[in-house]
N, C-alpha and C positions, 0 to 999 in steps of 0.2 A: 149693598146691592150686588147682585150677581148677574153676569151676562152670559149668553150662550155664544161661544166662539168655536168654530171648527177650524183647526189649523192643519193644513195638508203640507207634506214635504215632498218636493220633487227634486231629486238629486241623482246624478249619475255616480256610480261607485268610484270612478276615477276622476271625478270633476274637482276642480279647486274652488268651486262656488256651490252655494246651496240656494235653490229657488223655493220660496215659500208662498203659499196663497191661502186665503181663508174666505169664508163667507162673512159678509158684514153682519154684525149682530143687529137684530131688529127688535128683540124683546129682552127684557130682564126678568129674572125670577125673584119675586118678593114673597118670602115664605114658600108657598106652593102654587102661587098664581102668577101667570105671565102678564106683564104690562109692557106697553110701548116704551122704548128707551127715550129719555128726554136728556138733551145736552151731552151726548156722547162726544168726547173730545179726541179720541185716538186709540191706538193699539200699541202695546209694548211687546217686543220680542225679547224673551229672556234668555240670556247667556250674557247679559245685557249688551246687545250689539246695536240696538236701534230703538228709538222712540219715534213713532210715526204720528205726527200731530194732525194729520188729515184723516178724519174718521171715514171718509169715503174710499180711502186707499185699501186695496185688498191683496196687494202683492208686495214682496220685498225680496231682493237678491243680496246675499252675502258673498263677497268675493275675497280672494287672497287667502283662502284657508289652506293650511298645510295638511299633510296626511294625518289622519287620526279619526277618532270617533267624536262626533259633536251631538249634543243633546239640546233641544230647544223647547220652549213653551211660550205662551202668549197670554196677555191680559188685555182687557178693554178698560178704559178709565174715563171718569168724569172729573169735574173740578174738585169734588169732595170725596170721591170714593173710587175704588178699583175692584175689578172682578177677581175671582179666584183664578189660579193658573189653569190653563187648559191641560189636557193630557200631554205629557212629555213625548216628544218624538225624537228619534235618533237617526243619524245617517253616518255612513263611513265615507271618508274622502281618501282616495288613493287605494292601492292594493295592500291588503294586510300582509304581514310577515310572520314567519315561524317564531313563536315565543316559547316553545318547548321542543327540545331536540328529538323527542321520541317520534320516529317514523312508523306509521301503522299501516296495516293492510286489512281489507275487509275479509271476514270469514263468515260464512253462512252457517247458522245453527238451525235447529228444527223450526224455529219461529221468528228469527230475526237475523240481521247482519250485525256482527260485533267487530270492533277494531282491535287487532292484536299487534303489539310492538314487534317490528321485524328489522329495525335498524335505526340509524340516526340521520338527522338532516341539520345542517348548520343553522344557527340562529340568524334571523334576518333574511332567509330565503323567501322570495316572493311567493305568495299563495294565490290560488284562483278563488276569488271571493264569491263566485256564483255557483260553485260546485262543492257541496258539503255533505257529510254523512256523520250522524251522531255528534254534531257540533264541531267537527273537524273539517278543514279545507284540503282540497287536493294540492299536492306540491309536486314539482317536477321529479320524476323517478330518477333522472340522471343526477340529481343533487343528493340522493340517498346513499349512505354507506350501509349496505345490507349486512345483516348478521349471518355468519355461516354461509350456507348454500341458498338461503332464501333470497328471492328477488321477485319483483312484480312490476307490471306495467303501470299500476296505479298505487300511489302512496298518499297517505293522509297525515296531517299534523295539526296541532293546536296553533291557531293563528290569531294575530291581533296587531297592535301597534306598539313598538318598542319605545 
């Protein structure tokens, strides 16, 4: 039997906890027809961090997380069956860091902005997680060792978690 569960993730990028909430499933999908759920026993949050044995519960908080990227999914279960996993959701905890030393600057072409290597930035330099361009994050320009006479007030680098 399959259940309809909607898992929402509410997390601050620099938080050491993840707050999750969902809508309590009320119907199950049997073949292509919806039927009321009978005997729902709970919800499981996968990464396996918790098994919530109260089917009326619709929230869960995970604390004590270190910096990094976390991915979660959930299932609903009965005594003899379990739903398929919900869509996976991911969140970042803490500020990402430089994972590639190439420091790049934006250059405008006729139809887009591209990033061109203009120096280096040390691995582990903290990145601004909320300001991105072409998959790169802004890094402090003062942390960049510029190539030749190039310098910029804005520099970008590939960021993630080491």
